[in-house]
N, C-alpha and C positions, 0 to 999 in steps of 0.2 A: 627841475629847470623848466621854465616856460617854453612852450613850443613857439617857433617863429612862424608868423602868419604872413602869407603872400596874398596881395590884393590885385585882382585883374580889373583895371579901370578903363572906361571908355569916355573920351572927349568927343562928342558927336561931330562928325564931319572932319575930325582931325586925326585921331589915332586911337589905338588900343594898346595898352602897356601893362606892365607888372611893377609893383613896388611893395616895399615893406612899410613905408611911411607915406601915407596918402597926403597928409597935411604938408609935409616938407617937399615931397617930390612934385605933387600936382598943383597945390595952391601956392606955396612960397616960390618954387623954382619956375613953374610954368604959368602961374598967374590965374588959374581957374579955381573958382570957389566951389564948395560942395554942391550947390544947386546947378552948376554948369557941367558936371560930369556924373557918371554913374558907375557903381561897382557891379560888374557882371558876374564875378565869381570870387571866391577866396578859398584858400586851403593851406595846410601846413606841409603839403606834399609838393616839393619843388618840381619833381618830374611831371606830375599831373598838371600843375599850373603852367609850366613851360609849353607843354603840348597843347593845352587849351588855348593859350594866347595865340599860337600859330593858327589853330582851327578857326578862331573867331576873327582874326585879321583877314583870313581868306573868305570867311562867310560874309563879313561886312564890306569886303572889297577894298580893304586898305593894303598898303605896301607890307609885305611879309618880311619880318626880321630874318636876316640871313643867319644869325646866331641865336640859338635858343637862350632864354633867360637864364637857365641853370648854368650855362657856360660863360656868361658875361664876366663873372668874377675871375675866371682864368685869364682874361685878357688884361686886367688891371695890373700894371707893373709899378711896384713901389721901389724907388731908387734909394737904397740905403748906403750912406757913407759912414765914416767913423762918428761924425757929429750929428747928422740929421737923417730923417726918412722923408722923402719927397713924394707927394701924391700927384697924379696927372690931372688934377682938377683945381679950378679956382676956389676961393673961399666960399662963394655964394652957391656952389654946387657940390661942395665937399660932403656934407652930411648925407644927402640922398645917395650919392655914389658909394660911400662907405657902407651905408645900410644895405645896399644891394650886393655888397661883397662880404657880408657878415660871415665870420668863420675863417676868413683868409688869414694866413700867417706869412711872415717874412723874417729872414735872418738878419741880425745886426751884430755888432761887436759885443753887445750886451746880452745876446741870446735871442731866442725866438719871441717875436711879438705877435699878437693876435687881435683881430677885430671882433669885438663883441659889443653889447649895448653900453657897457660901462666905459670901455676904452674909446669907443666912437664918440661918446659925449665929451670925454676929456680931450680927444684930438680936435674936435670942432671948437672947443673953448680955447685951446692953446695953439692952434695952427697959425702960421704967418704966411702971408703972400710971398712968393719967391721974388727976389729983387731982379732976377734975370728973365723971368717969364711969369706974367701975371695970371696965366692960365694954370699955373702950378702952385702948390702950397706945401708947407713942410712943418715938421715938429722936431724938437731936439730929443735925441735918443736917450740921453742921460736922464732927462726929466721924466720920460715915459717909464724908464727902468725903475727909478726911485718910487714912482707912484704905484706901479703895479707889480713888476717882477721882484724887485728887492724886498718890498713890503711882504709879499707872500712867502719869500724864502725865510725871512726873519720869523714870521709867524709859524712856519712849519718847524723851524728849529726849536722854538719855544715849546710848541706842542709835543714834539718828539722827546724833549728833555723831561717835561712833566709826566708824559706817559711812562717813560722808563723808570722814573722815581716811584710812581704809583705801583707799577707791576712788580718791581723788585721788592717793594714793601709787602705786597700780598704774598709773594713767594716765600719771603723770610718768615712771615707769620704762619703760613701753612706748614712750613718745614718744622718750626718750633713746636707747633701743635702736634704734628705726627710723631716727633721725637719723644714727646712726653707720653703719648698713649701707647707707643710700641706695639702696634697691631699689624705690621706689614707682613707678617708670616701668613696672614690670611689673604689668599690670592684675590678673592672678590673685593675685599676691602681695599687692597692695593690698586685695583683697576678703578674703583670708585674715586680714589684720591687722584689718580692720573686724569680722570675726566674733569675733576674739579680744577686741577692745575691747568688743563687745556682751556677751560673757560676763563681763568685768570689771564692766560697769555693772549686771549682774543683781544685784550685791550690794545695790544700792539697793532693788530690788524685794523681796528677801528681808527687808529691814529695814522694809518697809511704807511706803517713801517714793517713791511712783510718779512724781511730777514730777521729782524729783532724777535718776531714771534717764534721763529724756529729756534733761535738762540735761547729764548726764554724756556722753551720746552726741554731743550738739552740740559740746560743748567738745573732746572727743577728736577728732572728725572735722575740726574747724577746725584743730587742731594738725597732724593728719596732712597736711592739704591744703597746709600751708606748709613741709613738710619738703623740703629741696633735695637 
């Protein structure tokens, strides 16, 4: 996974701030083109960049933010109802603020939703302005669920089913092979076959099905124990 980069920017005579998206936050939202601001520092360490922002604001004589950048996301409150999730930002400021809250999660009736690059892009493309307050915007929870959560659940179920079929096939082939050669009285050979079985069962682990890996070993060992 790509690391998230934080940029510490300076608009001369105006402010020093931090963002993950210079083009959207500084140019589109604030109206300053690349030749009108400078990047003072950048890092994938949010603790470092948060402290550095305060240091430079003080050094340049600007107003110091009362809340460090790393804590801004904790202040964003997403109001989730049965139908919608509402963000405390208008459409023209939604993307930048969501990017600054990357990684934030919230609970809905459809489960836990999370802000990442892919979901933020979808939210910005599908959000609507609130009819009650133009400074707020919202998405439909069911649409988000179908796009991300449900799709991933279906994919995981398919992968699990396929992994189970493959591993059971390998166990059956291994068992038949050992039943024919009848060499389990040799302890070292038995241990060698157990190691081979373990490697076969690792398919479950790679599929993210931890308990099935243990069930696989139990099933395989029981079969080996009854080979005559």
